[in-house]
Phi, psi and omega in degrees: 000325172300310184298324189290322180296325183293316177305320180293332182272343178309314186294323179293320181290325179296308179304309185297328182282321186303309188302301178295330181293313177294319179302318180288330178293329182276325191255331188294329173302326181286323176303329184277313190289322182290330174293323171291315182300323181293326180281324181235110173073048189285004176281340180236137181273070184285338182289328174294325172299317174288333184284323173303317182296313176301318175298314180298315180296319183301311182295313180302311182301311183300333191265013172110352178279142171091169181285162348285143189288340185292341182246008186293314182293329179291318180294331180283328177297312186288331177288323181040059176263052189271156182287151181233157177293164178298318176298327167297311178300320177306305189289330180291311181295319177301314180291308183295323185290314181289320178299314180299316182287334175293320175290329176292318183293321177297318180304313179298321187287315183291327185289326181301334180265008170082011183277344183222137169211129177256125186278149170289132179297137180282105181249128177293154182291134182194184181282141187306322189294322181298313176306316179298327177286321174304316180300304191301322180288316178299318182297314175297319176296323176285330178291315185288300188299316179293320175290321177304306187284317177266309174286342180267266188305309186301295190297319183294322174301317181292315183297321182297332182258330187233002185087165193288325186294307186291325179292310185295318181302308180293315180301308181299320176299314180291318174310311179300315184304318189281348175268012167290348171300335182274353183113157181271125175198174173313329184304333186295331180295325179287316170310314174304313182294312175305317177303330183283323176299311182290327177291327174295316178305315180297325185282315186289323181272336185074028183202139181274355188299301183304319182291325180295318181296312179293320183290317183293317176297320185286322179295317180298317182296322184290320178302320188281320175301325179286326179290321187262338187229356186290132182289148177294335184222168178299136168299159178290152181296146180226161178263180184286088177269184187299321171299322181294316182298315184298323176292329182285324183292325180293314175303321179292308180301324181285327174300306187299315179300317183296328178287318174299324179297311187298319181295319181293323178291326178302309184274350167287319184260323191085158173291146184259135176275000000 
């Protein structure tokens, strides 16, 4: 019985390990390159050019290119970076975009109570356009690496063994756990929720491409807002004032629209096995 239980757990362990490892393989080079760029030639964002080349190779390899040929088909299946029809793209972006916006509205309300505070990143003095390119590259790296690792390989491996519900739940929990490196706060719950949104999109469409677009776009917006507007210290605690009530109302409307869009996407594409 013990040996059987261990055998049953092996696919889950492989998937849980694969997600963070693939994510690290996609994102760690950027952490090194941007530090070198800041130290050497920070007036030009040369690290972004090198990272774009690396990401192209990274994506091609995960999608089946390169040796060993014996794993090519498996890599392509697990990545599931397949193209979608115009209708599928429309509903996927509507569902994911409105869900992201609804969560962002709740995030704003929670932040106004002082439960979450994001500090401005320490960026060395250089030209604004260089910083903008760095931020866009960082958002693209996060979107591509994390979606390939989590909603691609990890979730697909779990789906094939345990079904979509368990796969999305486990992947989202692990996705939230890796963000504990930013510190423990209520924000982790939002990372889990966003992970579930991207997981549902990948499952309903059979592709990680919409999740990559939405993930990178949301991160880019967050990075720019933190760069330009983040306060150096947590804001004072507030009560439920008019802006907070407005954010909650908008969040409710957006959540309803997101549910309707996901429902339409489900019937358009059907669940994926």
